[in-house]
Every structure is written in structure tokens, then in C-alpha cells.
N, C-alpha and C positions, 0 to 999 in steps of 0.2 A: 429810529426804531419803527418798524412797521406796526400797525394796529394789531395784526395777527400775532406778532411776537409778544406784544404787551398782554394780550389776552391769555396766551399760553403761560406767561410768567405768573399771572394772577391765579390761574388754576393750580399751578404747582405749589404756590405759597399757601393757598387754602388747604390743599391736601396735606402738606407737611404739618400745618398747624393742627389738623384734626387727627394725625396719626398717633398711635399709642407709643409710649416710651419703649426703647429697645429692651428685649427680654434677656439680655446677657450683659455681663461685665467684661472688662478687659482680661481679668484673671480667667473667667470661663472660656473665653476665646482661645487663650494661650493653652489651656488644658486640653481643649478639643484638638488643637493642632498637634500637640505632643502625642496624644493617643492615636491619632490618625497615622503619624509617622511610625509609631511602634508597630501598628497593624501591617503597614506596608513592608516593614523590615521582616516580620514573621512570614508574610506571604512569599517574599523573595527567597527566604531561607528554605521554606518547604518546597518551593519550585526547584531550588537548586538540588535538594536531596532527591526529589523525584527524577530529575535529569540524570543524576548519578546512577540511580537504580535502573533506569531504562537503559543507560549505556552499558551497565554490567550485563543486563539481560540480553541486549543485542549482541554483545561479545559472545555470550554462551550460545546463542542461536547460530551465529556464523561458524563457531567452532564445531557445533553439532552437525551442521550441514556438511562441513568439510570432512568430518570423521565418519559419517555414516547416515546423516539425514535427521538425527534427533533434534528436536527443538526445545529441549529442556536444558537450561543453564545448569552446569555442575560446578560447585565450588571446588577450588583446588584442594588436592589431597596432600597433606603433609605427613610424611613418614617420620616417626620418631627415630632419632639416632641412638644406636646402641653401642656403648663403649666396648672396645675389643676385649677389655679385661672382664666384662660381664659374660661373654660368650666363650672365652677360651680361644686357643689357637684354632684357626680354620684351615682345613686342607682343601686345595682346589679339586673339584670334581670334573674330570675330563668329559667333554660332550662328544667323545668319539670312542670307537672300539679300539683299544690299545693293548699291545702285548704287555703282560705283567700286571694288568689291572683286573680287579675282580669284576665279574659280571653281576650287577645288582639291578635288574630291571625294576623301575619304580612301580610299574603297573603292567604285569604280563599275565596272560591267560591263554589256555588252549582253545577256548571258544569265545567269539565275539560276534554280536549281531546275527546269531544263528549259524555262523560259519566256524567249523572246527578244522584245525591243521594238526596232523600227527605224523611222526617219523616212522617209516617202515623199518624193519630190522636192518641193521647196518650190514653191508656186504663188504668183506675184505677181499681185495683182488691180488694184492702183492705186498710184500714186506716193505718195499721201498717207496710206497706212495700212499695217498689217502684213500678212504673208503668210497664206495659208491653209495650215494644217498638218494632216497626217494621220499617225498612227502605226499600224503593222501589227504584231500579235502573232502569233508562231508558237510551237509547243510540240512536244516530243518524245513527249508522252503527252496523252491527253484530260484537260483541266482545265476546271473551272468557276471563273472569276475573279471575285472581289469587290473592287471598288475605289471610289474617288471617281468622280463623273461626269467624262467627258472634258473638259468645260469647266473643270474644276479641276485637270487635270494641270499640273504645274509646268513652265513654259517660260521659258528665259532666253536673251537675245540677248547675244552676246559680241563684243568687239573686242580682239584680241590677248590673249584669255583673261580680260578684265575685263568685268564685268557692265555692260551699257549699256541694258538694258530687259528686259521680260518680264512674268510674272505667272502666277497671281494673287498669289503671295507675292513681294513686291518692296518693300523698304524704301528710302527716300531716304537719301542719304549721311549717316552719323552716327546714323541711327535704329536702335537695337538692340532695339526692341519685339519681343516674342516673336511668332512666326508659327504659324498652324495652319490646318488644313482638315478638313472632314468626310471620313471614310474611307468609310463605307458609303453606298450610294445608287445603285450601278450594278453590273450583272453582265454577263458575256459568256462564251461558251464558245469554246475553242480547242483544237486538237489536230493530229495529223499529217494533212496534206492539208486542213486546215480552219483557215486563217488568219482573224484577226479584225482588221478595219480600223476605226479610230475617228477621226472628225473632231473636232479639239480646239476649234474655234471661234476667235474672234479673240483675239489678244494684241497690243495696240497701245500699251501704256504704254512710254515711253522715259524714260531718266534725263535730268537737266538738261543742256542744251547739245547734245542729240542730237535730230534730226528725221528723219522718214521720207524726205523728199526727199534728205537728206544720206546716209542709209543706202543708198537705192537708186542713188545716184550711183556708189557703189563697193561693190556687194554682195559681191564676193570678199573684202572685208576683214572680213566679219561671219560669225558662226556662230550657229546656233540649236541649243539643247540642250533635250531633254525628260528630266525626272527622275521616277522613281517609286521607292518603297522604304519600308521593307524588304519583302522577299518572304517569305511564310510559306505552306508547302504542307502540308495535312493531308488525307489520304484523298481525293485527287482534287480538292480545292478549294484555290485559291490566293488569298491576300489581299495586295493591294498597299497598303502603308502610306503615311503622309504623308512625303514626302521631307524630309530635314533634313541640313544639313552635318554631317559627322563620323560618319554611319551608312552601312552598306552600301546602295548605290543601284543601281537598274536605270536605264541611261542609253542615250539615242539622240541622235545629233548629225548635223548636215549643214550645208553651206555655204549661205548665202543666195543665192549666185550661181546 
């Protein structure tokens, strides 16, 4: 052993002899270890919950960005199921204009967004064909209207509120084939003191078992309806959409008499 090593050993021995006795027992040490382990377990659990919450929020952000840019996470919506016995028998509601079905517009008005549509007096030209129809638009402000051509405006003939003819969208009884029309293709201007009158052209199609001589034999029993919608107005321009059951409609009606 080198003298340097012997000197170091003597210093360590003297320091150990002068040190105070330990301030803990074996039981105290075990308790501290157990408490430390419990704290670590709690921290890990909290971190796991935080990770789950962040994951859910991230999923909401991704979904919002895909559906329209919102960054708010939305919880799933659960619709309660209603037993059939609680609501009674349900009859299908056609989403088309169909022969033999009643015309019950969910939301129809003669004026929308300051634009009014009215039917001029019906003109009968012959016993074996349909009437000549004209609609006149008026507005509370100057508007540039974009719509389908007048020949594609939806016309329906009714008897006691039930569809018996019309067009161009008209399905035969039981036919639920989807209907559609071109929207763009015609424009006109309308405003205060500046009405716009449009000739709609012929609508001669009738449903089975109906004929024009039969209709003109009692015209007071029939009604003609013109439908357009929905109406959208942006910066002085109005668009008339394709009419469809169940959506807000612009409507004009008159008797065939």
C-alpha cells in the first residue's frame, strides 16, 4: 500500500467515526419507496388520460377541417330510436311531383326576398289542348334574375288539390324516379315599376283518365300552379332554383275558369 492510500483510509475512518447516526430506519425507507411508486403510477395514469383527450380533440379537428374548416371537436350525436308502434303506420312521402298525389308544399309563398311571382289570367286557346300561361314578376328593388328558361318552369294542374297533369317534371302514378331541371340558361331584370312577364309555353300532359275536353267541360274544378325555388339573392342578383317538394318555394296559382 502506498503512503497516499494509507492517508486516505485514515481520513475516511475519522470522518465515519464523527458522523451522526442515520436519521431513518429500514421501515421508513420502505415506506418512502412505496409512496414514490404510487406517485409515479398516478402521474402515468394522468398522462394517459391527457393523451386520450388530446387524441379525441385531434380527431375532431381533422373532421372539422374536412367538413368545412371548423376546429371545434363535436361529440357524436345519438338519435333515440322510436318504436314503430309509438308512431303508428308511416306512409312514404314522394320527393317528386307525381300523378295522383296531393300537392302540399311544405313552405310556399308568392313573395320571397322581395321578388313576387303571379299568374296572369289563364287563356284558353282550344278545347283539345292546355292553356297559354304567363307569369309576371315584380320586385321591391332592382334585381337581375338567373333562372331556368320559362319553358322549364314547373307547372301543375290540380283537381281538389291532387295532381292531374303538368310538367315538365311529372311522374306517372307510382314512379318515384328522381326529377331535375337545368337551372342556368335564362336571365331577366325586374324592379320597382319594371315588371317582367314571361310566356311559359305549352303544358299539355295530363295524368291517366284525364282529357282536355273533360277539363274544359268544368274548368272551375281545376287549378293551375307554377312553382319556382329556392330563391337566393346576392348583391342585386337573384337565382331561382329547381322546385322540389319539401323545400321553400315561390308559388303562383290561379283557377282554370
